[in-house]
Backbone bond lengths (Angstrom), bond angles and torsions (degrees), N, CA, C in turn:
res aa  C-N    CA-C-N  psi(-1)  N-CA   C-N-CA  omega(-1)  CA-C   N-CA-C  phi
1 M - - - 1.468 - - 1.528 110.82 -
2 A 1.312 114.14 -43.32 1.466 118.95 179.34 1.515 111.20 -64.52
3 I 1.365 114.97 -34.41 1.464 118.83 -179.99 1.522 110.27 -68.32
4 A 1.367 116.94 -41.97 1.476 120.82 179.83 1.510 111.70 -62.85
5 S 1.345 116.53 -42.67 1.473 118.89 179.02 1.510 111.72 -65.34
6 A 1.327 116.16 -34.09 1.468 118.95 178.31 1.519 111.06 -67.36
7 V 1.344 116.82 -38.94 1.466 120.41 178.65 1.524 110.86 -65.21
8 L 1.361 116.74 -42.15 1.464 120.67 178.87 1.526 111.64 -62.84
9 S 1.336 115.26 -40.97 1.468 118.46 -179.90 1.522 111.20 -65.80
10 K 1.356 117.24 -34.87 1.457 120.12 177.27 1.513 111.27 -67.06
11 E 1.369 117.50 -40.80 1.452 120.81 178.94 1.518 111.71 -63.84
12 R 1.326 115.64 -40.46 1.464 118.48 178.11 1.520 111.78 -65.99
13 A 1.338 115.15 -37.20 1.469 118.64 179.31 1.518 111.23 -69.21
14 A 1.347 116.57 -30.47 1.463 119.49 -178.76 1.519 112.13 -73.05
15 K 1.345 117.06 -29.05 1.463 120.01 -179.51 1.523 110.58 -72.74
16 P 1.325 118.37 131.65 1.475 119.93 179.44 1.522 111.15 -69.38
17 V 1.283 115.08 140.05 1.463 120.76 178.54 1.519 108.92 -88.42
18 R 1.320 115.57 121.30 1.458 120.71 -178.68 1.517 109.89 -85.95
19 S 1.317 114.71 121.80 1.452 119.80 -179.99 1.523 110.66 -77.35
20 P 1.319 118.23 155.10 1.470 120.48 176.58 1.521 112.34 -59.02
21 R 1.341 117.44 -31.60 1.459 119.82 -179.62 1.516 111.97 -66.37
22 S 1.369 116.70 -42.89 1.457 119.30 178.66 1.520 111.42 -66.44
23 A 1.317 117.06 -36.40 1.464 119.39 177.08 1.517 110.96 -65.59
24 R 1.335 116.25 -38.15 1.467 119.61 178.63 1.517 110.54 -67.02
25 R 1.321 117.69 -40.28 1.469 120.66 177.84 1.519 110.78 -62.36
26 R 1.348 116.15 -39.23 1.459 119.92 179.81 1.520 110.76 -64.72
27 K 1.321 116.80 -40.20 1.465 120.27 178.24 1.525 111.05 -65.76
28 L 1.338 116.31 -41.21 1.455 119.29 178.20 1.524 111.51 -64.96
29 F 1.337 115.90 -37.57 1.461 119.68 178.47 1.519 110.86 -64.51
30 M 1.323 116.55 -43.73 1.458 119.98 178.53 1.525 111.23 -65.36
31 A 1.340 116.57 -35.46 1.465 119.81 176.75 1.528 110.84 -66.10
32 D 1.339 116.97 -39.17 1.466 120.22 176.65 1.527 111.32 -63.75
33 I 1.331 115.81 -42.30 1.468 119.68 178.77 1.524 110.17 -62.19
34 A 1.337 116.55 -43.49 1.463 119.98 -179.81 1.526 111.09 -64.96
35 G 1.344 117.24 -37.68 1.454 119.90 -179.91 1.516 113.45 -72.17
36 L 1.341 115.97 -33.89 1.461 119.82 -177.70 1.524 113.42 -87.30
37 S 1.305 117.28 -14.33 1.465 119.66 -174.28 1.529 113.63 -58.49
38 P 1.354 121.13 -43.82 1.472 118.14 177.15 1.522 112.82 -60.78
39 T 1.345 116.30 -41.09 1.466 119.79 178.25 1.519 111.34 -64.46
40 M 1.327 116.79 -42.28 1.456 120.30 -179.16 1.523 111.68 -66.98
41 V 1.339 116.63 -35.23 1.468 119.60 177.10 1.528 110.12 -63.92
42 L 1.337 116.35 -46.32 1.467 119.93 178.72 1.522 111.18 -64.68
43 Y 1.343 116.39 -40.95 1.468 120.10 179.00 1.524 110.61 -62.17
44 G 1.339 116.37 -42.85 1.453 119.63 178.75 1.507 112.67 -65.65
45 A 1.352 117.04 -39.33 1.462 120.75 -176.79 1.519 112.40 -71.36
46 F 1.342 116.79 -38.53 1.466 119.63 -172.54 1.528 113.66 -104.46
47 I 1.328 118.37 -11.86 1.469 120.95 -179.47 1.533 111.37 -118.24
48 L 1.312 116.75 -59.91 1.455 119.84 -173.52 1.524 112.42 -67.59
49 V 1.327 116.81 -46.02 1.471 119.22 -178.43 1.534 111.68 -61.51
50 P 1.345 119.93 -47.40 1.474 118.55 176.82 1.525 113.66 -61.54
51 V 1.354 116.65 -37.21 1.463 119.11 179.61 1.525 110.76 -65.90
52 V 1.329 116.43 -44.15 1.469 120.14 178.83 1.528 110.44 -64.41
53 F 1.330 116.73 -39.69 1.471 119.96 179.21 1.528 110.80 -66.26
54 A 1.344 116.78 -40.58 1.473 119.78 177.01 1.523 110.62 -63.56
55 L 1.335 116.99 -40.07 1.462 119.96 178.06 1.533 110.49 -63.33
56 F 1.319 116.48 -39.31 1.470 119.96 177.24 1.527 110.87 -65.33
57 L 1.342 116.68 -43.69 1.470 119.95 -179.45 1.526 112.23 -63.87
58 S 1.347 116.87 -26.78 1.467 119.07 -178.11 1.525 112.39 -66.04
59 F 1.326 117.43 -14.38 1.470 121.26 177.72 1.532 111.42 -103.85
60 T 1.335 116.32 15.54 1.460 119.93 -177.25 1.524 110.30 -129.07
61 S 1.309 115.37 170.54 1.455 123.13 171.03 1.518 106.95 -120.12
62 W 1.345 116.20 122.22 1.460 119.64 -173.46 1.520 109.25 -152.71
63 D 1.324 115.74 132.54 1.461 121.00 177.35 1.528 111.80 -116.40
64 V 1.322 117.40 21.41 1.465 126.19 179.23 1.530 111.41 74.46
65 V 1.329 117.59 -46.79 1.461 120.69 -177.14 1.526 111.05 -77.90
66 G 1.320 116.26 -46.63 1.454 120.80 -177.35 1.516 112.68 -80.01
67 K 1.312 114.28 -173.78 1.457 121.17 -179.14 1.520 110.43 -82.56
68 L 1.308 115.39 140.84 1.454 120.69 178.49 1.525 109.26 -69.97
69 R 1.340 116.70 129.95 1.464 121.59 -175.05 1.520 110.49 -125.65
70 W 1.323 116.62 130.74 1.461 122.35 -179.25 1.526 109.76 -77.15
71 V 1.350 117.01 126.48 1.467 120.99 -179.16 1.520 112.23 -123.22
72 G 1.316 117.95 3.65 1.461 120.69 177.67 1.523 112.48 68.51
73 F 1.335 115.63 -131.11 1.466 120.90 -175.99 1.531 112.79 -92.78
74 A 1.309 117.36 17.71 1.468 119.62 -177.20 1.524 111.28 -63.96
75 N 1.338 117.10 -42.46 1.472 119.92 179.04 1.524 111.62 -64.44
76 W 1.322 116.65 -38.76 1.465 120.09 179.89 1.521 111.21 -69.44
77 S 1.320 117.05 -37.31 1.466 119.96 175.54 1.524 110.56 -63.49
78 R 1.323 115.56 -38.07 1.460 119.64 177.80 1.524 110.83 -64.29
79 F 1.330 116.91 -39.58 1.463 119.66 -179.59 1.523 111.10 -63.31
80 F 1.324 117.35 -44.63 1.460 120.41 -176.55 1.523 112.64 -69.72
81 S 1.328 116.97 -14.03 1.464 120.31 178.17 1.524 112.74 -115.14
82 D 1.318 117.30 12.17 1.464 122.22 -176.99 1.528 109.65 -97.79
83 P 1.329 119.70 106.61 1.473 120.58 -179.98 1.520 112.66 -65.80
84 G 1.339 117.94 -30.21 1.460 120.28 177.83 1.516 111.96 -64.25
85 A 1.336 116.95 -43.06 1.464 120.87 177.75 1.525 110.97 -66.84
86 H 1.323 116.97 -37.59 1.461 120.46 178.47 1.531 110.54 -64.06
87 H 1.334 116.14 -41.44 1.464 119.42 178.08 1.531 110.58 -65.49
88 A 1.321 117.06 -42.14 1.468 120.44 178.63 1.530 110.90 -62.50
89 L 1.331 116.19 -38.43 1.461 119.82 177.53 1.525 110.59 -65.80
90 Y 1.326 117.27 -40.91 1.467 120.85 178.01 1.527 110.93 -62.90
91 V 1.325 117.27 -44.06 1.470 120.60 178.79 1.527 110.29 -63.43
92 T 1.326 116.56 -38.62 1.466 120.31 178.71 1.520 111.34 -61.86
93 L 1.330 116.79 -46.59 1.464 120.63 179.20 1.523 111.40 -66.58
94 E 1.339 116.49 -37.28 1.461 120.01 177.17 1.523 110.82 -64.54
95 L 1.328 116.59 -41.45 1.458 120.92 177.61 1.526 111.01 -62.96
96 A 1.334 116.94 -41.02 1.459 120.61 179.08 1.522 111.26 -64.59
97 G 1.332 116.57 -44.17 1.464 119.44 179.43 1.512 112.93 -65.22
98 L 1.328 117.11 -44.56 1.466 120.46 178.63 1.527 111.25 -64.31
99 S 1.325 117.00 -39.58 1.465 120.26 178.83 1.522 110.57 -61.10
100 W 1.327 116.25 -41.65 1.473 118.86 179.45 1.530 110.64 -66.69
101 L 1.323 117.47 -42.87 1.457 120.82 -178.94 1.525 112.57 -64.11
102 V 1.319 117.13 -33.77 1.465 120.68 -178.81 1.527 111.59 -84.82
103 E 1.318 117.22 -45.97 1.456 120.51 -171.66 1.524 113.17 -75.60
104 T 1.326 118.11 -35.78 1.466 120.04 -173.93 1.530 112.68 -63.01
105 P 1.331 120.34 -54.33 1.473 117.98 -179.70 1.528 113.47 -65.37
106 L 1.341 116.91 -37.01 1.469 119.14 178.65 1.524 111.19 -65.62
107 A 1.321 116.60 -46.39 1.462 120.22 -179.28 1.521 111.09 -64.37
108 M 1.330 117.19 -39.53 1.461 119.99 179.04 1.521 111.10 -65.12
109 A 1.339 116.37 -44.44 1.468 119.52 -179.34 1.524 111.25 -63.49
110 I 1.326 117.30 -45.39 1.467 120.26 -179.94 1.526 110.44 -67.76
111 G 1.339 116.26 -40.89 1.463 119.24 -179.92 1.513 112.62 -63.03
112 L 1.338 117.00 -42.03 1.465 119.65 178.34 1.523 111.02 -68.42
113 F 1.325 116.91 -32.35 1.463 119.66 179.30 1.518 111.61 -68.65
114 I 1.331 117.73 -47.72 1.466 120.04 -176.97 1.519 112.34 -80.72
115 A 1.348 117.93 -0.24 1.461 119.73 176.18 1.517 111.94 -73.66
116 G 1.324 116.96 -13.03 1.452 119.96 177.11 1.521 111.92 -68.61
117 T 1.311 115.89 166.59 1.467 121.29 -176.47 1.526 112.85 -99.80
118 Q 1.334 117.96 2.08 1.460 119.77 179.69 1.529 110.50 -67.01
119 R 1.308 115.69 146.03 1.462 120.10 -175.93 1.521 111.81 -65.04
120 Y 1.352 117.30 -37.84 1.457 118.64 -177.87 1.518 111.21 -65.47
121 R 1.324 117.78 -27.48 1.457 119.80 177.47 1.523 110.70 -69.46
122 Q 1.302 117.72 -33.72 1.454 120.36 177.14 1.529 111.22 -66.72
123 I 1.335 115.78 -34.22 1.464 119.44 176.42 1.525 110.19 -65.16
124 Y 1.342 116.08 -44.75 1.457 119.63 177.10 1.531 110.89 -61.98
125 A 1.329 116.57 -39.00 1.462 120.22 179.63 1.520 111.30 -60.70
126 A 1.339 116.47 -40.42 1.469 119.85 177.99 1.523 111.58 -64.77
127 I 1.346 116.50 -36.99 1.467 120.09 178.34 1.529 110.53 -68.67
128 Y 1.347 116.51 -41.22 1.458 120.14 -178.98 1.527 111.95 -62.79
129 L 1.337 117.15 -27.44 1.459 120.49 -175.46 1.524 113.73 -80.21
130 V 1.323 117.43 -8.67 1.467 120.00 -175.78 1.535 112.31 -57.85
131 P 1.352 120.71 -47.23 1.476 119.16 179.55 1.525 113.17 -59.64
132 L 1.335 116.31 -30.02 1.461 120.01 -178.66 1.520 111.66 -69.36
133 L 1.330 117.67 -23.12 1.459 121.69 -177.80 1.524 112.56 -84.28
134 L 1.332 117.37 -12.08 1.456 121.19 -177.85 1.532 110.63 -90.88
135 S 1.310 115.92 152.66 1.463 120.33 177.31 1.523 110.12 -74.69
136 T 1.319 115.37 153.07 1.459 119.95 -179.49 1.525 111.05 -63.91
137 A 1.328 116.78 -40.08 1.466 119.94 178.52 1.524 111.10 -63.89
138 G 1.331 116.60 -41.38 1.459 119.82 178.08 1.512 112.23 -64.04
139 I 1.327 116.59 -40.05 1.467 120.54 177.96 1.526 110.65 -64.49
140 A 1.317 116.53 -41.97 1.465 119.84 179.49 1.532 111.07 -63.20
141 L 1.324 117.06 -43.00 1.460 120.21 178.97 1.532 111.34 -66.14
142 M 1.331 116.28 -39.52 1.458 120.20 -179.92 1.526 110.94 -63.30
143 W 1.333 116.56 -49.75 1.462 119.75 -178.67 1.523 111.81 -69.79
144 S 1.314 117.48 -29.17 1.455 119.66 175.46 1.524 111.03 -62.53
145 G 1.349 115.53 -38.31 1.461 119.16 175.93 1.515 112.72 -71.79
146 V 1.322 116.65 -40.43 1.468 120.39 -179.42 1.529 111.01 -63.53
147 L 1.322 116.76 -38.85 1.471 121.13 -174.95 1.518 113.52 -90.20
148 S 1.319 117.79 0.64 1.465 119.99 -178.96 1.532 110.28 -62.17
149 P 1.331 118.60 127.82 1.474 120.36 -178.92 1.528 113.19 -71.12
150 A 1.330 117.39 -13.89 1.460 120.05 -177.18 1.518 112.41 -92.01
151 F 1.331 117.22 -49.33 1.471 119.86 -174.66 1.521 112.51 -135.69
152 G 1.306 119.46 16.29 1.456 122.54 -177.69 1.512 113.23 -76.80
153 G 1.315 114.62 169.77 1.458 120.43 -179.38 1.505 113.06 -64.35
154 L 1.331 117.68 -39.78 1.461 120.12 179.00 1.524 111.38 -67.16
155 A 1.336 116.47 -34.54 1.472 119.36 176.37 1.524 110.76 -65.08
156 W 1.342 117.44 -37.12 1.469 120.87 178.14 1.520 110.65 -64.84
157 F 1.349 117.06 -45.71 1.462 120.30 177.76 1.525 110.76 -61.44
158 S 1.313 116.95 -38.39 1.464 120.77 -179.95 1.523 111.42 -62.93
159 T 1.335 116.40 -38.03 1.466 120.47 -176.96 1.517 112.37 -79.61
160 H 1.343 116.78 -44.98 1.463 121.02 -171.56 1.525 113.90 -89.64
161 L 1.318 118.66 -20.48 1.461 121.33 -178.86 1.520 112.78 -115.02
162 N 1.327 116.22 11.02 1.469 121.54 178.51 1.529 112.54 55.40
163 L 1.337 115.81 40.77 1.460 121.37 176.34 1.527 108.15 -103.82
164 G 1.306 114.44 78.85 1.455 119.77 -172.53 1.514 114.35 -63.09
165 F 1.325 117.38 -28.50 1.464 118.94 -177.35 1.530 112.34 -67.51
166 L 1.348 117.23 -16.06 1.456 120.21 177.27 1.522 112.84 -81.85
167 N 1.307 117.03 -12.87 1.458 121.35 -177.22 1.534 109.51 -84.42
168 R 1.313 115.78 78.55 1.454 122.22 -179.59 1.523 109.76 -137.64
169 N 1.286 114.75 157.58 1.459 120.30 173.57 1.528 107.50 -88.79
170 W 1.323 115.94 82.38 1.453 121.75 -169.09 1.532 112.79 -60.19
171 L 1.307 117.39 -42.25 1.459 121.03 -177.44 1.525 112.80 -93.42
172 G 1.330 117.36 -6.51 1.456 120.71 179.88 1.501 114.06 -105.11
173 S 1.332 117.06 -0.41 1.459 120.71 -179.74 1.532 109.61 -95.00
174 P 1.323 118.94 125.38 1.462 120.53 179.27 1.526 113.73 -60.59
175 S 1.332 116.42 -27.15 1.468 119.51 -178.17 1.529 112.58 -86.48
176 L 1.334 118.40 -11.01 1.463 121.14 -176.39 1.521 114.06 -117.30
177 A 1.325 117.08 -25.23 1.465 120.79 -167.92 1.528 112.25 -57.05
178 L 1.328 118.03 -47.82 1.470 120.73 -176.64 1.525 111.25 -64.01
179 Y 1.331 117.22 -40.40 1.461 120.49 -179.30 1.528 111.12 -69.57
180 V 1.333 116.98 -33.98 1.464 119.99 176.06 1.519 110.03 -66.59
181 V 1.315 117.10 -41.69 1.471 120.86 177.42 1.526 110.17 -61.33
182 V 1.319 117.86 -43.48 1.471 121.51 178.38 1.529 110.38 -60.96
183 A 1.332 116.95 -41.74 1.468 120.78 -179.91 1.525 111.17 -64.39
184 I 1.329 117.26 -40.80 1.466 120.38 -179.73 1.526 110.47 -68.58
185 I 1.326 117.27 -40.31 1.463 120.65 176.97 1.524 110.03 -62.60
186 A 1.338 116.73 -42.33 1.462 120.06 178.22 1.522 110.96 -63.36
187 W 1.331 117.43 -39.89 1.463 121.20 178.93 1.521 111.18 -58.17
188 Q 1.336 117.25 -35.04 1.453 120.32 -179.29 1.524 112.83 -80.40
189 F 1.331 118.32 -41.67 1.458 120.63 -168.20 1.523 114.80 -101.75
190 V 1.326 119.32 -12.05 1.464 119.84 175.82 1.529 112.21 -57.51
191 P 1.346 119.96 -41.10 1.469 119.08 178.15 1.521 113.57 -57.38
192 F 1.335 117.87 -38.54 1.464 120.55 179.29 1.525 110.94 -62.58
193 H 1.316 116.56 -46.51 1.464 119.67 -179.09 1.530 111.03 -72.43
194 A 1.335 116.70 -27.51 1.466 119.10 174.22 1.522 110.46 -62.99
195 L 1.322 118.07 -37.23 1.469 120.95 176.17 1.523 111.18 -63.07
196 I 1.337 116.42 -37.86 1.468 119.92 178.04 1.524 110.50 -63.60
197 Y 1.331 116.94 -44.58 1.467 120.32 179.14 1.520 111.34 -69.48
198 Q 1.313 117.45 -33.46 1.459 119.88 176.37 1.525 110.84 -61.98
199 A 1.338 116.45 -45.46 1.463 120.17 178.27 1.519 111.22 -64.30
200 G 1.335 117.14 -40.15 1.462 119.83 178.85 1.515 112.37 -65.28
201 R 1.326 117.40 -39.39 1.464 120.49 179.27 1.529 111.20 -67.49
202 R 1.306 117.34 -40.63 1.469 119.50 -179.54 1.523 112.28 -70.65
203 A 1.323 117.30 -17.82 1.465 120.16 178.09 1.527 112.61 -82.74
204 I 1.338 117.73 -9.75 1.467 120.54 178.44 1.518 109.11 -76.23
205 P 1.325 118.96 126.77 1.469 120.94 -179.57 1.526 111.87 -62.16
206 A 1.312 115.96 139.43 1.469 120.85 -179.96 1.525 111.54 -67.21
207 E 1.327 117.10 -23.75 1.469 119.87 -178.78 1.528 111.99 -62.38
208 I 1.338 116.24 -31.31 1.465 119.34 -179.82 1.523 110.22 -66.66
209 Y 1.321 117.10 -41.27 1.466 120.61 177.94 1.530 110.59 -68.95
210 D 1.316 117.30 -35.82 1.462 119.94 176.51 1.518 111.18 -63.13
211 A 1.326 116.70 -41.10 1.463 120.18 178.54 1.523 111.15 -65.46
212 A 1.349 116.47 -40.30 1.464 119.52 177.86 1.521 111.29 -64.66
213 L 1.348 116.82 -37.26 1.460 120.68 178.57 1.525 110.82 -66.21
214 V 1.323 116.28 -39.94 1.472 120.38 178.51 1.523 110.35 -64.28
215 D 1.332 116.35 -37.13 1.466 120.52 179.88 1.522 112.90 -75.25
216 G 1.330 117.42 -3.08 1.457 121.04 177.24 1.508 114.82 83.53
217 A 1.337 117.76 23.56 1.463 120.60 -179.84 1.522 110.09 -72.95
218 S 1.327 116.39 139.91 1.457 121.35 175.96 1.530 109.56 -79.49
219 L 1.341 116.03 176.53 1.462 119.82 179.80 1.526 111.64 -63.77
220 S 1.334 115.71 -42.41 1.465 118.51 179.43 1.527 111.21 -66.83
221 Q 1.333 117.51 -38.47 1.457 120.40 178.03 1.528 111.17 -67.89
222 T 1.323 116.14 -37.92 1.466 119.38 177.67 1.521 110.80 -63.61
223 F 1.334 116.08 -42.02 1.462 119.35 178.65 1.521 110.91 -65.26
224 R 1.325 116.55 -41.22 1.465 120.13 -175.27 1.524 112.69 -73.80
225 F 1.330 117.14 -42.39 1.455 120.21 -171.66 1.532 113.75 -101.60
226 V 1.327 117.86 -9.25 1.469 120.15 179.28 1.528 111.05 -119.27
227 T 1.332 115.85 -58.78 1.464 118.88 -173.12 1.527 111.84 -66.10
228 L 1.330 117.47 -50.77 1.466 119.76 -177.62 1.532 113.17 -61.40
229 P 1.356 119.62 -47.15 1.477 117.39 177.15 1.521 112.90 -61.18
230 Q 1.327 117.09 -35.81 1.457 119.49 179.58 1.524 112.66 -71.34
231 L 1.321 116.07 -23.63 1.465 120.33 -178.57 1.524 112.87 -96.77
232 R 1.330 118.19 10.31 1.463 118.51 -172.43 1.532 112.01 -62.89
233 Y 1.318 118.75 -38.35 1.463 119.77 178.54 1.528 110.70 -72.71
234 T 1.329 116.65 -32.67 1.461 119.80 174.61 1.517 110.74 -64.59
235 I 1.324 116.45 -41.08 1.464 120.81 178.76 1.526 110.26 -63.13
236 V 1.336 116.52 -41.58 1.468 119.93 179.44 1.529 110.44 -63.65
237 T 1.325 116.63 -44.36 1.463 120.29 179.97 1.524 111.18 -61.42
238 S 1.329 116.40 -49.28 1.456 120.33 -179.89 1.523 111.46 -63.85
239 S 1.313 117.43 -43.33 1.467 120.62 -179.24 1.521 111.47 -63.09
240 T 1.324 116.63 -40.26 1.462 119.80 178.93 1.521 110.65 -62.76
241 L 1.331 116.58 -43.93 1.460 120.23 179.45 1.524 111.38 -64.94
242 I 1.339 116.88 -38.80 1.464 119.99 -179.31 1.526 110.64 -66.45
243 V 1.328 116.54 -51.15 1.466 120.55 -174.00 1.521 110.89 -68.83
244 V 1.330 116.92 -49.03 1.467 119.20 -178.77 1.522 110.55 -66.03
245 G 1.339 117.46 -38.86 1.457 119.68 177.51 1.512 112.78 -65.46
246 S 1.325 117.15 -33.26 1.465 120.83 -179.99 1.527 112.16 -65.99
247 L 1.320 117.14 -23.70 1.459 120.12 -179.03 1.524 112.08 -70.63
248 T 1.332 117.05 -19.44 1.469 120.11 -174.44 1.522 113.05 -114.11
249 Y 1.336 118.88 13.22 1.465 119.99 176.75 1.529 109.40 -61.40
250 F 1.307 116.17 127.41 1.452 120.28 -179.66 1.523 111.99 -138.80
251 D 1.353 116.34 -58.35 1.460 120.04 -170.47 1.522 112.92 -61.43
252 I 1.339 117.06 -42.92 1.458 119.14 -176.69 1.535 110.92 -68.25
253 I 1.338 117.41 -36.48 1.466 120.69 177.74 1.524 110.35 -73.28
254 F 1.314 116.88 -38.06 1.466 120.77 179.59 1.526 111.02 -61.82
255 I 1.328 117.40 -40.27 1.463 120.66 -178.50 1.522 111.27 -77.33
256 L 1.319 117.16 -40.03 1.464 120.30 -175.51 1.525 112.75 -73.75
257 T 1.322 117.60 -49.31 1.470 120.33 -170.57 1.523 114.17 -129.87
258 Q 1.345 117.75 -17.27 1.467 122.04 -173.39 1.530 111.65 54.53
259 G 1.314 115.76 31.65 1.461 121.04 178.74 1.511 114.65 91.03
260 G 1.310 118.09 -6.43 1.462 122.04 -177.19 1.509 112.22 -93.02
261 P 1.322 116.02 -173.48 1.467 126.15 -4.62 1.528 111.37 -68.92
262 G 1.330 115.56 137.92 1.457 120.08 -171.99 1.511 108.66 68.86
263 D 1.323 116.84 -118.90 1.461 121.62 174.28 1.527 110.88 -126.89
264 T 1.332 115.32 29.01 1.468 120.74 -176.24 1.518 112.19 -61.66
265 T 1.318 117.37 -39.04 1.460 120.96 -178.46 1.528 111.90 -114.50
266 R 1.297 116.86 23.70 1.467 120.81 -179.66 1.530 109.03 -81.03
267 V 1.321 116.16 97.53 1.454 121.86 179.93 1.526 109.49 -85.27
268 L 1.315 116.53 170.74 1.461 120.90 -174.66 1.529 111.93 -67.58
269 S 1.328 117.65 -34.20 1.461 119.61 177.96 1.525 111.24 -65.12
270 L 1.335 117.51 -37.61 1.461 120.94 176.46 1.529 110.95 -69.00
271 D 1.320 116.87 -38.51 1.452 121.24 175.84 1.523 110.68 -63.07
272 M 1.326 116.21 -38.87 1.464 121.37 177.93 1.529 110.56 -64.57
273 Y 1.331 117.37 -41.21 1.463 121.35 178.58 1.522 111.00 -63.25
274 D 1.320 116.95 -47.55 1.465 120.47 -179.98 1.532 111.33 -62.11
275 T 1.325 116.13 -41.90 1.463 119.85 -178.81 1.523 111.74 -66.32
276 G 1.342 115.55 -41.42 1.452 118.52 -175.95 1.512 114.20 -80.68
277 F 1.330 117.82 -49.20 1.455 120.78 -170.67 1.528 114.02 -95.61
278 L 1.315 118.73 -22.97 1.456 120.79 178.24 1.524 111.61 -97.59
279 Q 1.326 116.98 -41.37 1.458 120.85 178.87 1.531 112.98 -95.59
280 T 1.339 115.98 -6.06 1.489 124.00 179.94 1.527 111.94 50.94
281 E 1.322 116.13 41.65 1.465 121.64 173.62 1.533 107.85 -108.68
282 F 1.314 115.80 77.42 1.456 119.89 -173.10 1.526 112.31 -72.64
283 G 1.313 117.86 -22.69 1.460 119.76 176.28 1.518 111.35 -66.27
284 Y 1.335 116.25 -48.98 1.468 119.83 179.34 1.525 111.18 -70.72
285 A 1.331 117.26 -35.69 1.468 119.95 176.34 1.524 110.82 -62.28
286 S 1.331 117.64 -33.92 1.467 120.82 177.70 1.523 111.15 -66.76
287 V 1.324 117.11 -31.93 1.467 120.08 174.87 1.521 110.16 -61.10
288 L 1.321 117.00 -45.37 1.461 120.96 179.16 1.527 110.96 -63.59
289 A 1.343 116.85 -37.80 1.456 120.46 178.18 1.526 111.28 -65.25
290 V 1.314 116.74 -41.97 1.471 120.61 179.16 1.525 110.24 -65.75
291 V 1.328 117.11 -39.85 1.470 120.50 178.34 1.520 110.32 -61.13
292 L 1.346 117.79 -43.73 1.456 121.12 177.60 1.525 111.11 -61.41
293 A 1.333 117.21 -42.82 1.459 120.79 -179.69 1.525 111.16 -64.25
294 V 1.324 116.77 -42.66 1.471 120.42 -179.45 1.524 110.80 -64.88
295 I 1.334 116.70 -42.40 1.469 119.75 179.10 1.531 110.15 -63.59
296 G 1.332 117.52 -43.89 1.461 120.41 179.41 1.506 112.19 -60.82
297 I 1.335 117.59 -45.39 1.465 121.13 179.40 1.527 110.41 -64.98
298 A 1.342 116.99 -41.87 1.464 120.68 -179.38 1.526 111.21 -63.52
299 V 1.332 117.28 -42.36 1.464 120.55 179.35 1.522 110.78 -64.50
300 A 1.329 116.92 -44.38 1.462 120.24 -179.99 1.526 111.34 -62.67
301 L 1.329 117.34 -45.41 1.462 120.79 179.55 1.525 111.47 -65.27
302 A 1.341 116.61 -37.84 1.463 119.79 179.38 1.529 110.78 -64.58
303 L 1.323 117.37 -43.77 1.458 120.28 178.70 1.522 111.24 -62.90
304 I 1.328 116.92 -40.65 1.453 120.61 -179.90 1.520 111.23 -66.16
305 R 1.336 116.10 -41.60 1.460 119.91 -177.39 1.527 111.89 -72.01
306 V 1.323 116.81 -44.05 1.467 120.16 -176.64 1.518 111.16 -66.73
307 T 1.319 117.33 -38.78 1.464 120.70 -176.16 1.519 113.69 -90.03
308 G 1.334 117.83 -7.91 1.459 119.68 -176.82 1.510 113.74 71.47
309 F 1.326 116.39 22.95 1.461 120.86 -177.39 1.525 111.76 -62.81
310 G 1.348 116.81 -32.08 1.454 119.76 -177.59 1.509 113.49 -66.30
311 K 1.352 117.35 -25.49 1.458 119.85 179.84 1.520 112.06 -77.80
312 M 1.343 115.92 -30.57 1.457 121.39 178.93 1.533 111.89 52.61
313 D 1.349 115.96 50.77 1.456 120.07 174.95 1.514 110.39 -66.53
314 S 1.308 115.49 163.29 1.461 119.60 179.37 1.505 110.87 -61.66
315 G 1.312 115.64 135.90 1.457 121.33 179.96 1.497 112.34 -71.52
316 R 1.337 119.92 -12.10 1.467 122.28 -177.37 1.522 112.35 -88.78
317 E 1.354 116.59 -9.67 1.452 119.17 -176.11 1.521 110.63 -85.27
318 G 1.294 116.18 141.63 1.451 121.38 172.47 1.500 115.43 70.73
319 I 1.334 117.35 28.50 1.463 119.60 -179.20 1.516 110.06 -75.47
320 W 1.291 116.62 -45.10 1.470 119.30 -178.38 1.528 109.90 -107.39
């Protein structure tokens, strides 16, 4: 009897005792899994599955009608030796960089302006949002008509108001086409990013500005040492959306220039469309799609890592 009780006591001692805290953490973890499961299912169905399928297609040759044929790394070898794809990739990166350089300061300035509580600023905010309410295709068609050298609005001003510098083939000039496309894209999307900066500015506590005013800080010093540090996560969010979104511009470029003149505005997404739907080379088009996805993920991760966005430290720390 004594031996049996000793064995039972040893077994009980060997079993780990679960603390109430660990049990509570386990319940919270299961609750998080249950709450995230619908989102993860949708994410897997609409994001992960297409990406995996595109990666699989990049190792095949397929024209939709015929039989799918495995070709290994042949499509990838073609990409690394394709000067047309390299040029399209360069134009895509150039478009992303120019979009960030143009949209960020404009969106920040407008966002900080409409962050005020004056009624007239709200009126301006409503006007600024108008481009955001229009479809991208509609905007492209509208600006295509405005910029037409034959019957566009700028051509009319050039003729009737003696503004000769407006009489240009804006979308047909190799030296102007890309910059015009960047300007039109900025005209549409600056209002969206201005809303992001407006929300970020209104989230800054007024006490910080009061303290800066007491310390005798000027407007430029307040902007540099208070507003910008407080908006650093807002800047990262907006920049990520601008750069990653710029990698997938297609419809507005397709309608405005179709990649021309020549290949001046031929971005990688347009090259992917032509390869897949016009040349029916879906294997090679999938390579271009995977390259775009990898670049977008790499840019987003780089911005998060360099800026420390993933840590999400308090915005009030380290201001002065």
